[in-house]
PAKOL-583110 format. One record per atom (N, C-alpha, C, O, CB): residue in three letters; x, y, z. Coordinates in steps of 0.1 Angstrom, whole numbers, padded with zeros to 4 digits, always signed. Atoms other than C-alpha are relative to their C-alpha. Glycine has a CB too. Layout:
<pts>
alaXYZ...
</pts>
This chain:
<pts>
met-0001-0001-0015met-0252-0002+0879met-0001-0012+0011met+0002-0013+0023met-0010+0010+0003arg-0002+0010-0008arg-0256-0030+0891arg+0010-0003+0008arg+0011+0000+0020arg+0000-0008-0005glu-0013+0002+0000glu-0221-0041+0889glu+0010+0009+0008glu+0020+0005+0014glu+0002+0001-0012ala-0007-0011-0009ala-0208-0010+0905ala-0007+0000+0012ala-0001-0001+0023ala+0000+0015-0005glu+0008+0004-0018glu-0234-0012+0935glu+0011-0010+0009glu+0015-0007+0020glu-0018-0012-0002leu-0004+0011-0005leu-0216-0048+0942leu+0014+0006+0001leu+0020+0005+0011leu-0004-0013-0007ala-0019-0005-0003ala-0179-0032+0932ala+0000+0007+0016ala+0006+0003+0026ala+0007+0016-0014tyr+0002-0011-0013tyr-0190-0004+0961tyr+0004-0009+0017tyr+0012-0007+0026tyr-0020+0006-0001gln+0003+0005-0015gln-0203-0031+0988gln+0011-0013+0003gln+0009-0020+0013gln-0019-0006+0000ala-0008+0008+0002ala-0173-0054+0982ala+0012+0010+0005ala+0020+0006+0013ala+0000-0006-0014glu-0014-0008-0005glu-0147-0024+0987glu-0007+0004+0017glu+0000+0003+0027glu+0006+0019-0013lys+0003-0001-0013lys-0168-0016+1018lys+0005-0010+0010lys+0011-0008+0020lys-0014+0001+0000ala+0001+0018-0009ala-0168-0055+1032ala+0014-0001+0001ala+0017-0010+0008ala-0007-0016-0010leu-0015+0003+0001leu-0130-0052+1027leu+0007+0006+0006leu+0018+0003+0010leu+0006+0001-0009thr-0007-0014-0008thr-0124-0020+1044thr-0005-0004+0015thr+0002+0000+0025thr-0009+0019-0005leu+0004+0002-0014leu-0145-0033+1074leu+0010-0014+0003leu+0014-0013+0015leu-0019-0001+0001arg-0005+0013-0003arg-0128-0067+1077arg+0016+0000+0000arg+0022-0009+0006arg-0006-0011-0011gly-0013-0007-0008gly-0090-0045+1076gly-0007+0003+0011gly-0004-0005+0020gly+0009+0014-0008thr-0001-0007-0011thr-0105-0027+1103thr-0004-0009+0009thr+0001-0005+0020thr-0006+0012+0001leu+0002+0008-0006leu-0119-0059+1120leu+0017-0007+0007leu+0019-0011+0018leu-0009-0009-0008cys-0014+0007-0003cys-0081-0073+1120cys+0006+0006+0005cys+0014+0002+0014cys+0006-0004-0008thr-0007-0010-0005thr-0068-0043+1123thr+0005+0005+0020thr+0014+0008+0028thr-0010+0010-0007gln+0004-0005-0018gln-0089-0038+1160gln+0004-0009+0010gln+0006-0006+0022gln-0018+0000+0004gln-0002+0011-0007gln-0080-0076+1170gln+0011-0002+0002gln+0015-0008+0012gln-0003-0009-0004arg-0011+0004+0002arg-0049-0076+1161arg+0007-0011-0005arg+0016-0018+0000arg+0002+0002+0007gln-0004+0015+0003gln-0045-0105+1137gln+0012+0000-0007gln+0012-0005-0018gln-0010-0008-0010phe-0009-0001+0010phe-0015-0099+1123phe+0003-0007-0012phe+0005-0002-0023phe+0008-0001+0005asp-0005+0012+0010asp-0008-0128+1106asp-0009+0001-0012asp-0007-0006-0021asp+0000-0016+0006lys+0008-0004+0013lys-0036-0114+1082lys+0000+0010-0007lys-0007+0014-0016lys-0011-0001+0001phe+0000-0018+0007phe-0024-0081+1075phe+0009-0003-0019phe+0006+0001-0030phe+0015+0015+0015val-0005-0001+0016val-0003-0088+1044val-0012-0004-0009val-0017+0002-0018val+0013-0012-0003asp+0010+0008+0014asp-0030-0112+1026asp-0012+0015-0004asp-0018+0016-0014asp-0013-0020+0010leu+0007-0007-0003leu-0050-0080+1035leu+0003+0008-0011leu-0003+0009-0021leu-0001+0004+0012ala-0006-0011+0006ala-0030-0055+1021ala+0008-0004-0015ala+0013+0003-0024ala+0010+0007+0011arg+0000+0001+0014arg-0024-0074+0992arg-0013+0001-0010arg-0012+0006-0021arg+0005-0012-0002glu+0014-0003+0004glu-0063-0077+0984glu-0004+0013+0000glu-0013+0015-0009glu-0008-0005+0008met+0005-0014-0004met-0067-0040+0997met+0008+0008-0015met+0002+0016-0022met+0007+0006+0020gly-0009-0008+0017gly-0043-0027+0964gly+0005+0014+0006gly+0010+0015+0017gly-0013+0005-0017thr-0001-0010-0004thr-0039+0008+0965thr-0012+0012-0002thr-0011+0024-0004thr+0010+0002-0005arg+0013-0005+0008arg-0074+0019+0957arg-0004+0008+0017arg-0016+0011+0018arg-0014-0016-0008asp+0006-0001-0013asp-0076+0030+0995asp+0012+0002+0013asp+0017-0006+0021asp-0010-0013+0001trp-0019-0006-0012trp-0043+0048+1017trp-0003-0004+0014trp+0004-0011+0022trp+0005+0025+0003arg+0006+0004-0018arg-0063+0045+1052arg-0002-0008+0005arg-0005-0008+0017arg-0009+0003+0006arg+0004+0014-0002arg-0069+0013+1053arg+0014-0008+0003arg+0018-0010+0014arg-0007-0006-0014ile-0014-0003+0000ile-0035+0005+1046ile+0012+0004+0010ile+0021-0001+0016ile-0001+0007-0005lys-0013-0011-0019lys-0016+0033+1074lys-0006-0009+0007lys+0002-0015+0014lys-0003+0022+0010ala+0005+0000-0013ala-0039+0021+1096ala+0005-0017+0005ala+0007-0020+0017ala-0018+0002-0002met-0005+0013+0000met-0027-0017+1091met+0017-0001+0008met+0022-0008+0017met+0000-0005-0017ser-0010+0000-0002ser+0006-0006+1092ser+0008+0008+0010ser+0020+0005+0012ser+0001+0001-0007glu-0004+0001-0014glu+0008+0016+1123glu-0008-0010+0011glu-0004-0011+0022glu+0000+0013+0004met+0000+0014-0016met-0009-0012+1147met+0010-0006+0001met+0014-0010+0011met-0011-0014+0000ala-0012+0009-0002ala+0021-0029+1136ala+0012+0002+0005ala+0019-0006+0012ala+0004-0004-0010glu-0008-0015-0005glu+0044-0001+1144glu+0001-0006+0015glu+0008-0014+0020glu-0010+0019-0003lys-0002+0001-0005lys+0030+0002+1172lys+0003-0011+0015lys+0007-0009+0026lys-0002+0006-0005his-0004+0016-0010his+0033-0040+1187his+0011+0003-0005his+0017+0000+0005his-0007-0018-0003arg-0011+0006-0005arg+0068-0039+1177arg+0002-0003-0015arg+0014-0005-0017arg-0001-0011+0012arg+0003+0012+0006arg+0063-0054+1150arg+0004+0006-0018arg-0003+0005-0028arg-0020-0005+0005tyr-0008-0008+0010tyr+0088-0036+1123tyr+0000-0001-0012tyr-0003+0007-0021tyr+0011+0000+0000pro+0000+0007+0014pro+0091-0061+1097pro-0011-0006-0010pro-0012-0011-0021pro+0006-0009+0002leu+0018-0001+0006leu+0053-0061+1092leu-0007+0010+0000leu-0019+0008-0003leu-0010-0007+0009ala+0001-0007-0002ala+0050-0030+1096ala+0001+0005-0017ala-0009+0009-0023ala+0006+0003+0011leu-0006+0000+0008leu+0072-0027+1062leu-0008-0010-0008leu-0003-0010-0020leu+0013-0001+0003ala-0001+0010+0012ala+0057-0055+1044ala-0015+0002-0004ala-0018+0000-0015ala+0006-0019+0004val+0010-0006+0000val+0022-0043+1048val-0005+0014-0013val-0015+0018-0019val+0001+0003+0012tyr+0000-0015+0012tyr+0028-0011+1023tyr+0006-0010-0011tyr-0002-0011-0020tyr+0014+0018+0004glu+0000+0005+0010glu+0048-0035+1001glu-0008-0011-0009glu-0007-0013-0021glu+0008-0003+0001ala+0003+0010+0011ala+0026-0062+0992ala-0017+0007+0002ala-0026-0001+0004ala+0003-0021+0005cys+0008-0011+0007cys-0002-0034+0986cys+0004+0006-0014cys-0005+0006-0023cys-0001+0012+0008phe-0003-0002+0011phe+0018-0022+0959phe-0002-0002-0014phe+0007-0007-0021phe+0006-0001+0000ala+0005+0002+0016ala+0000-0022+0925ala+0000+0011-0011ala+0008+0020-0008ala-0013-0003-0001pro+0003-0017+0001pro-0007+0008+0904pro-0015+0000+0007pro-0022-0010+0010pro-0001+0007-0020gly+0011-0001-0004gly-0036+0023+0916gly+0001+0016+0005gly+0012+0022+0003gly-0004-0011+0011phe+0005-0016-0001phe-0050+0060+0927phe+0009+0002+0009phe+0018+0011+0007phe-0016+0004+0005his-0010-0004-0008his-0031+0059+0955his+0012-0006+0007his+0014-0008+0019his-0006+0004+0008glu-0009+0007+0003glu+0001+0041+0946glu+0009+0013+0005glu+0012+0011+0017glu-0001-0006-0015asn-0014-0013+0001asn+0029+0076+0947asn-0009-0001+0015asn-0005-0011+0021asn+0001+0021-0014his-0002-0003-0014his+0011+0087+0984his+0008-0015+0008his+0018-0013+0015his-0015+0004+0007leu+0004+0011-0012leu+0010+0047+1002leu+0022-0001-0008leu+0030-0008-0001leu-0020-0018-0002arg-0013+0004+0003arg+0048+0047+0982arg+0011+0014+0012arg+0022+0014+0018arg+0002+0001-0022gln-0001-0011-0009gln+0055+0077+1002gln+0004+0000+0014gln+0015+0003+0020gln-0011+0004+0000gln+0000+0007-0016gln+0042+0064+1036gln+0011-0011+0001gln+0017-0012+0011gln-0016-0007+0005tyr-0008+0006-0006tyr+0063+0040+1032tyr+0020+0000-0004tyr+0028-0010-0002tyr-0009-0012-0001ala-0010-0010+0002ala+0095+0059+1021ala+0002+0003+0012ala+0012-0003+0017ala-0001+0010-0008glu-0002-0004-0010glu+0092+0074+1053glu-0001-0005+0015glu+0003-0002+0025glu-0006+0007-0001leu-0004+0011-0011leu+0087+0046+1074leu+0008-0008-0001leu+0008-0015+0009leu-0008-0009+0002gln-0007+0003-0001gln+0116+0032+1063gln+0010+0008+0005gln+0019+0003+0012gln-0001-0005-0008ala-0009-0013-0007ala+0135+0066+1072ala-0003+0000+0017ala+0006+0000+0026ala-0007+0018-0007arg+0005+0003-0018arg+0119+0062+1108arg+0008-0011+0002arg+0019-0008+0007arg-0018-0005+0003phe-0008+0012-0005phe+0133+0025+1112phe+0010+0000+0002phe+0014-0008+0010phe+0000-0009-0005lys-0012-0001+0001lys+0166+0036+1103lys+0002+0012+0007lys+0015+0012+0006lys+0005+0000-0012lys+0000-0011-0010lys+0166+0065+1124lys+0001-0006+0013lys+0011-0003+0020lys-0013+0008-0001ala+0004+0007-0013ala+0154+0042+1154ala+0010-0004+0001ala+0017+0001+0010ala-0010-0010+0002lys-0012+0011+0000lys+0182+0015+1143lys+0010+0011+0008lys+0012+0010+0020lys+0006-0007-0019arg-0016-0002+0001arg+0212+0036+1142arg+0000+0008+0016arg+0009+0006+0024arg+0007+0011-0016arg+0004-0001-0016arg+0198+0054+1178arg+0002-0009+0008arg+0010-0007+0017arg-0011+0002+0003leu-0005+0010-0005leu+0198+0023+1193leu+0009-0008+0001leu+0010-0016+0010leu-0004-0003+0000thr-0014+0003+0003thr+0231+0013+1178thr+0007+0009+0005thr+0017+0004+0009thr+0003-0002-0012arg-0009-0008-0010arg+0245+0044+1196arg-0003-0005+0016arg+0005-0006+0025arg-0005+0017-0002lys+0000-0001-0014lys+0233+0039+1226lys+0007-0014+0005lys+0017-0015+0012lys-0016+0001+0007ser-0008+0010-0003ser+0240+0005+1229ser+0022-0004+0000ser+0028-0013+0006ser-0009-0007-0010ala-0016+0001+0001ala+0283+0011+1220ala-0004+0010+0011ala+0008+0012+0014ala+0011+0005-0016lys-0001-0012-0011lys+0276+0039+1249lys+0002-0010+0010lys+0013-0009+0016lys-0014+0012+0003arg+0007+0006-0011arg+0264+0015+1273arg+0018-0011+0004arg+0026-0018-0003arg-0021-0011-0006pro-0016+0006-0005pro+0298+0001+1296pro-0003-0019+0004pro-0014-0021+0008pro+0006+0011+0019ser+0003+0009+0003ser+0300-0038+1295ser+0003-0007+0012ser+0015-0006+0015ser+0005-0002-0011pro-0001+0003-0011pro+0296-0056+1326pro+0006-0010+0003pro+0006-0020-0004pro-0008+0000+0005lys-0009+0007-0001lys+0320-0071+1346lys-0003-0010+0007lys+0006-0019+0009lys+0010+0006+0003
</pts>
């Protein structure tokens, strides 16, 4: 029983570290935290990725998902979220490419 309680407390502490780093925008810690968190809880991975996306750090938003991938309870859900994020970025990139192609060149 003691071992299970310690594991629970360790997960809780890891979640708090992730929340703190996310709220303080400590982007340099996101990938290492995601690797340590794995796929045991999808919400903390999504929060870091969304913060990176919000601040236009698109490669980091993807890297957070990539770092967490390992067999685990929420692996399928996280892979689905990752695929949706990739699709959103590709769509935005195409939109930007079309806008820049329509813009007249300066004389």
